[in-house]
C-alpha positions as MATLAB code, in Angstrom:
seq = 'MSRTLNRLSALKAERTKQPGMYADGGGLYLRVAEGGSKQWIYRYVTNGRPRDMGIGPVHVFTLAEARERAREASKLRYDGIDPIAHKHAQRAAGVVEAAKAITFKQCAQGFIRDNEAGWTNRRHRHDWHASLTNYVYPVLGNLPIAAIDTALVLKTVKPIWERVPETASRVRGRIEAVIGWATVHGYRSGDNPARWSQHLEHALPARSDVAKVEHHAALPYDQVPAFLAKLKQKDTVSAACLQFIALTAARRSEATDATWSEIDLDKAVWTIPKERMKKGTKDHRVPLSAAAIAVLKDMAAIRVGDYVFPSRVSGRPVHGASVAGLAKRVAAGVDITTHGFRSSFRDFAAERTSFPREIAEAALAHAVPSQVEAAYRRTDFFDRRRKLMDAWADFCAKPSASGKVLAIGKREQRA';
ca = [
      38.526   -0.537  112.639;
      36.143    2.072  111.373;
      32.938    0.992  109.676;
      32.873    0.965  105.817;
      29.084    0.633  105.607;
      26.143    2.346  107.294;
      28.214    5.228  108.630;
      25.319    7.641  108.715;
      22.225    7.640  110.862;
      18.809    9.081  110.090;
      19.308   11.623  112.859;
      22.690   12.721  111.498;
      21.253   13.037  107.999;
      18.539   15.265  109.385;
      20.798   17.475  111.500;
      23.757   17.928  109.163;
      23.763   21.491  107.810;
      27.341   22.061  106.649;
      27.649   21.828  102.819;
      29.636   18.800  101.677;
      29.588   15.103  100.783;
      29.058   12.657  103.661;
      29.777    8.975  102.983;
      27.476    6.237  104.251;
      29.438    3.452  102.562;
      28.837    1.223   99.565;
      28.962    4.236   97.254;
      26.083    6.061   98.998;
      26.600    9.699   99.974;
      24.575   12.461  101.552;
      25.175   15.686   99.625;
      24.356   18.925  101.409;
      24.318   21.848   98.972;
      24.780   25.550   99.595;
      21.411   26.757  100.781;
      20.666   23.590  102.732;
      19.060   21.223  100.184;
      20.012   17.569  100.666;
      20.286   14.758   98.117;
      21.211   11.095   98.221;
      23.973   10.346   95.717;
      25.385    7.043   94.455;
      29.033    7.575   93.475;
      30.994    5.081   91.407;
      33.862    5.004   88.905;
      33.548    3.834   85.297;
      36.362    3.861   82.767;
      38.482    5.691   85.304;
      35.960    8.540   85.549;
      33.922    9.192   88.719;
      30.184    9.473   88.174;
      27.427   10.655   90.502;
      23.914    9.270   90.134;
      21.137   11.096   91.915;
      18.917    8.822   94.004;
      16.569   11.477   95.285;
      16.083   14.164   97.916;
      16.306   13.359  101.602;
      12.787   14.599  102.279;
      11.436   12.017   99.802;
      13.657    8.981  100.424;
      14.595    7.685  103.872;
      18.120    6.516  104.609;
      16.976    2.896  104.390;
      15.383    3.500  100.976;
      18.505    5.276   99.717;
      20.670    2.328  100.852;
      18.416   -0.106   98.986;
      18.657    1.948   95.793;
      22.450    2.154   96.143;
      22.550   -1.629   96.578;
      20.499   -2.113   93.370;
      22.934    0.151   91.518;
      25.874   -1.895   92.819;
      24.234   -5.075   91.515;
      23.963   -3.524   88.067;
      27.660   -2.596   88.120;
      28.512   -6.156   89.142;
      26.662   -7.327   85.972;
      28.606   -4.831   83.846;
      25.740   -2.375   83.477;
      26.233    1.346   83.951;
      23.544    2.436   86.488;
      23.056    5.866   84.911;
      22.696    4.404   81.397;
      20.217    1.885   82.816;
      18.240    4.670   84.449;
      18.040    6.616   81.162;
      16.958    3.469   79.310;
      14.165    2.914   81.808;
      12.966    6.485   81.372;
      13.022    6.114   77.584;
      11.036    2.904   77.847;
       8.542    4.720   80.032;
       8.164    7.430   77.411;
       7.540    4.785   74.748;
       4.933    3.083   76.899;
       3.243    6.415   77.575;
       3.278    7.162   73.865;
       1.517    3.882   73.178;
      -1.333    5.099   75.341;
      -1.756    8.343   73.361;
      -4.934    8.055   71.350;
      -5.672    8.968   67.762;
      -7.981   11.717   68.972;
      -5.241   13.268   71.121;
      -2.879   13.233   68.143;
      -5.556   14.750   65.908;
      -6.026   17.532   68.426;
      -2.265   18.047   68.469;
      -2.119   18.201   64.673;
      -4.939   20.753   64.546;
      -3.377   22.839   67.307;
      -0.053   22.961   65.431;
      -1.549   23.726   62.034;
      -4.791   25.691   62.401;
      -2.982   29.031   62.681;
      -2.324   28.705   58.962;
      -5.930   27.817   58.165;
      -7.313   31.269   57.474;
     -10.449   29.813   55.923;
     -12.989   29.395   58.706;
     -14.838   26.727   56.738;
     -11.637   24.657   56.395;
     -11.220   24.535   60.169;
     -14.857   23.565   60.579;
     -14.574   20.805   57.967;
     -11.551   19.308   59.722;
     -13.338   19.124   63.058;
     -16.617   17.916   61.543;
     -15.136   15.153   59.377;
     -13.054   13.743   62.229;
     -15.981   13.895   64.643;
     -18.470   12.320   62.246;
     -16.369    9.684   60.509;
     -13.075    9.028   62.316;
     -13.446    9.376   66.072;
     -16.229    6.766   66.361;
     -13.790    4.136   65.036;
     -10.270    5.362   65.795;
     -10.707    8.130   68.347;
      -9.964    6.218   71.565;
      -7.467    3.750   70.108;
      -3.720    4.152   70.770;
      -2.137    5.895   67.797;
       0.567    3.208   67.740;
      -2.105    0.553   67.174;
      -3.643    2.113   64.046;
      -3.040   -0.206   61.101;
      -4.315   -0.592   57.554;
      -7.291   -2.708   58.588;
      -8.496   -0.012   60.984;
      -8.044    2.733   58.394;
     -10.091    0.722   55.905;
     -12.734    0.063   58.554;
     -13.075    3.830   58.877;
     -12.985    4.800   55.215;
     -14.661    1.925   53.362;
     -18.230    2.565   54.579;
     -18.241    6.021   52.969;
     -15.914    5.426   50.013;
     -18.614    4.568   47.487;
     -21.397    6.584   49.112;
     -19.592    9.946   49.366;
     -16.228    9.430   47.656;
     -15.093   13.045   47.818;
     -15.695   13.203   51.560;
     -14.090    9.779   52.016;
     -10.996   10.917   50.139;
     -10.648   13.951   52.395;
     -11.131   11.787   55.493;
      -8.406    9.400   54.345;
      -6.045   12.309   53.743;
      -6.736   13.723   57.188;
      -6.101   10.368   58.844;
      -2.807   10.192   56.943;
      -1.862   13.691   58.130;
      -2.612   12.897   61.785;
      -0.635    9.640   61.677;
       2.243   11.472   59.995;
       2.192   14.063   62.791;
       2.258   11.290   65.402;
       5.225    9.616   63.695;
       7.231   12.844   63.596;
       6.560   13.357   67.310;
       7.690    9.835   68.200;
       4.300    8.444   69.159;
       4.507    5.650   66.594;
       6.894    4.279   63.987;
       6.774    2.550   60.633;
       4.894    3.222   57.418;
       1.757    5.335   57.326;
      -1.188    2.902   56.926;
      -3.436    5.644   55.504;
      -1.215    6.550   52.556;
      -2.797    6.163   49.129;
       0.101    5.658   46.721;
       1.344    2.074   46.554;
      -0.895    1.137   49.472;
      -4.605    1.898   49.830;
      -4.887    2.340   46.070;
      -4.702   -1.460   45.937;
      -7.547   -1.874   48.449;
     -10.016    0.792   47.308;
     -11.360    1.673   43.867;
     -10.136    4.927   42.381;
     -12.346    7.835   43.373;
     -13.003    8.589   39.717;
     -14.427    5.082   39.299;
     -17.003    5.461   42.067;
     -17.702    9.188   42.022;
     -21.018   10.109   40.523;
     -21.270   13.458   38.847;
     -23.545   15.426   41.117;
     -24.851   18.606   39.562;
     -25.964   21.304   41.942;
     -29.656   21.938   41.563;
     -30.042   25.164   39.610;
     -32.735   27.336   38.091;
     -32.746   27.572   34.305;
     -31.085   30.907   33.625;
     -34.245   32.376   32.095;
     -36.032   31.860   35.446;
     -33.434   33.760   37.462;
     -34.894   37.242   36.751;
     -38.304   36.244   38.131;
     -36.639   34.652   41.142;
     -34.669   37.833   41.867;
     -37.789   39.962   41.458;
     -39.474   37.937   44.212;
     -36.332   38.035   46.313;
     -36.136   41.845   46.210;
     -39.432   41.982   48.053;
     -37.723   40.585   51.146;
     -35.874   43.081   53.295;
     -33.397   40.802   55.094;
     -29.637   40.326   55.169;
     -30.047   36.790   53.811;
     -32.038   38.140   50.857;
     -29.368   40.744   50.108;
     -26.630   38.117   50.309;
     -28.549   35.803   47.991;
     -28.994   38.611   45.444;
     -25.268   39.293   45.632;
     -24.484   35.600   45.065;
     -26.730   35.481   42.005;
     -25.354   38.708   40.506;
     -21.678   37.853   41.053;
     -21.863   34.065   40.478;
     -19.788   33.690   43.636;
     -19.626   30.651   45.861;
     -21.836   30.904   48.911;
     -19.008   30.996   51.478;
     -17.181   33.640   49.449;
     -20.218   35.912   49.718;
     -21.332   35.168   53.285;
     -17.818   35.735   54.637;
     -17.131   38.863   52.573;
     -15.741   41.810   54.543;
     -15.820   45.508   53.760;
     -12.042   45.572   53.445;
     -12.433   43.417   50.310;
     -14.844   45.866   48.657;
     -13.855   48.926   46.642;
     -17.127   50.685   45.843;
     -15.434   53.483   43.896;
     -13.719   51.067   41.508;
     -16.618   48.579   41.637;
     -14.287   45.683   42.507;
     -14.549   42.918   45.080;
     -11.182   41.252   45.766;
     -11.529   37.880   47.440;
      -8.246   36.970   49.159;
      -6.697   33.681   48.120;
      -7.156   32.271   51.611;
     -10.911   32.290   51.060;
     -10.810   30.861   47.546;
     -11.455   27.192   46.872;
      -8.016   26.617   45.333;
      -6.293   29.043   47.685;
      -3.573   29.930   45.178;
      -4.315   33.562   44.313;
      -6.679   36.448   44.973;
      -9.758   36.663   42.775;
     -11.032   40.034   41.538;
     -14.762   40.224   40.885;
     -16.055   43.115   38.738;
     -19.220   44.461   40.323;
     -22.188   45.433   38.190;
     -24.381   48.399   39.054;
     -26.960   45.987   40.482;
     -24.350   44.350   42.744;
     -23.139   47.784   43.875;
     -26.729   48.717   44.732;
     -26.963   45.677   47.032;
     -23.705   46.671   48.718;
     -24.842   50.256   49.230;
     -28.003   49.008   50.896;
     -25.834   46.943   53.259;
     -23.451   49.860   53.839;
     -26.398   51.920   55.061;
     -26.915   49.472   57.933;
     -23.262   48.527   58.451;
     -22.677   47.123   61.930;
     -19.254   45.509   61.678;
     -16.590   44.100   59.382;
     -18.826   41.656   57.543;
     -20.770   42.888   54.523;
     -23.637   40.550   55.358;
     -23.681   40.397   59.170;
     -25.479   37.925   61.371;
     -27.738   38.893   64.222;
     -24.948   37.527   66.405;
     -22.412   40.319   66.857;
     -19.139   39.798   65.022;
     -20.384   36.922   62.868;
     -21.389   36.748   59.188;
     -24.807   35.631   58.039;
     -25.108   31.864   58.232;
     -24.904   30.019   54.924;
     -27.777   27.755   55.931;
     -30.033   30.790   56.324;
     -29.207   31.928   52.796;
     -29.706   28.430   51.372;
     -33.011   28.015   53.188;
     -34.285   31.335   51.854;
     -33.410   30.285   48.304;
     -35.554   27.165   48.654;
     -38.478   29.103   50.111;
     -38.443   31.729   47.365;
     -38.147   28.998   44.728;
     -41.407   27.583   46.116;
     -40.879   23.886   45.650;
     -38.370   24.063   42.805;
     -35.153   22.201   43.634;
     -32.451   24.862   43.982;
     -29.083   25.500   45.628;
     -27.097   28.678   46.079;
     -24.253   27.085   44.134;
     -26.682   26.516   41.287;
     -26.614   30.213   40.391;
     -23.095   29.645   39.109;
     -24.507   27.065   36.721;
     -27.305   29.424   35.688;
     -24.738   32.129   34.957;
     -22.520   29.705   33.030;
     -25.435   28.534   30.871;
     -26.410   32.142   30.193;
     -22.866   32.982   29.105;
     -22.769   29.984   26.766;
     -26.248   30.261   25.261;
     -27.035   33.970   25.264;
     -23.634   35.573   24.689;
     -20.646   35.167   22.413;
     -18.083   35.723   25.122;
     -15.334   33.082   24.803;
     -15.406   30.102   27.144;
     -12.271   31.227   29.003;
     -13.966   34.523   29.966;
     -16.870   32.732   31.614;
     -14.538   30.224   33.290;
     -12.385   33.056   34.626;
     -15.512   34.747   35.978;
     -16.228   31.574   37.949;
     -12.582   31.371   39.119;
     -12.280   27.911   37.627;
      -8.811   26.473   37.249;
      -7.305   26.424   33.757;
      -7.579   22.756   32.701;
      -4.421   22.759   30.585;
      -1.139   23.120   32.490;
       0.499   24.510   29.376;
      -2.232   27.109   28.951;
      -2.044   27.997   32.642;
       1.728   28.494   32.399;
       1.395   31.048   29.598;
      -1.743   32.855   30.742;
      -0.832   36.218   32.232;
      -4.277   37.852   32.423;
      -7.499   37.349   34.337;
      -9.571   38.997   31.547;
     -10.830   41.495   34.115;
     -12.126   44.163   31.700;
     -13.887   41.617   29.530;
     -15.309   39.884   32.583;
     -16.771   43.215   33.688;
     -18.714   43.431   30.427;
     -19.939   39.875   30.887;
     -21.092   40.547   34.459;
     -22.849   43.720   33.305;
     -24.613   41.705   30.613;
     -25.694   39.151   33.215;
     -27.009   41.866   35.530;
     -28.925   43.487   32.677;
     -30.447   40.131   31.780;
     -31.434   39.487   35.407;
     -33.160   42.875   35.566;
     -34.878   42.775   32.160;
     -35.009   39.273   30.700;
     -35.216   39.047   26.935;
     -36.734   36.142   25.052;
     -34.156   36.411   22.329;
     -31.013   38.253   21.392;
     -27.383   37.381   21.926;
     -24.641   39.591   23.325;
     -21.811   39.362   20.811;
     -18.167   39.840   21.674;
     -16.325   41.263   18.676;
     -12.721   42.256   19.295;
     -12.672   44.637   22.233;
     -16.254   45.810   21.734;
     -19.427   44.069   22.792;
     -22.735   44.816   21.037;
     -26.219   43.356   21.132;
     -27.348   41.451   18.019;
];
């Protein structure tokens, strides 16, 4: 009687070259493929259909090891378990276990990698990295993403919620986004413990209840002309950028990151693309006064790249900290911020001109507070804003102790 088990030998398995299936017994086969590769196969029948389960290549598993694996598969079949289905289930369980080891920081890096291509604002990318590094990674960074719960989110956010509520709110939102990314990718399941609505809103006070109104330190508008006169004595890129900020009432990052492609000197217009605006919803056109154009022409004379106000480092814009530091030095002890020039301009428009409020607000690119008004507004008041910016530039060059610029119909005249 021929043997039904252990028909093959290690030597035969090594020497067999002819393509085909060679039975060892007990469902174990040696499969020799065209080209010479060899695999151990466990063959069985389920629901009347033959199935082949790969055990592994001959150069990895010995004959004895292949027989043991075939025997384990036969035991599963005896218990009514499909060996291939069992193998897939084990792999899936392994994936789940591996996912449990993925940390919050790894998921955050994955979220940033998948989304930063759409973040055209350089400052936005920096803020994401900085806020996670400063506030989140020390608490959650090395923890498995699947282990992050509400208590851990609160442990991260609570210490800064009342101290810097705006920053804390952004941090919470970024934690929520990272956890959402991890859920979509199968690294965790269940509700998002960082969500605000119907969750953390019951554990933290509303931001409006803890936020303190923090006004940016600003010069009184009637001191701006003297400040600019001192500033003009400094022949640096930071000084030119600071003059431009004061004359246009622009945000610091809008000015420092300005490129020549945004400037139309002939039409005296600076168009800031929506990607660089705070709200990011639409481009903002800034009418340029003669004084602002003069600053730009000075920079054009030394143009070295794409940025209007270049850094000493090739291909980079002037650093905002350099501009802010210069403002404090020129102010000589007076508390001041670059953002404060927007306040100075706004006070000037309110107290020394009769331009309507919406003209000044449009000049600052502030959102329209009323949704109804925003829905019907179809203009950015560009021509009237140009007259306002010219009035501001004239005031900055030759301050007057009295006199109000009146806006009457479509004409502006000095009272």
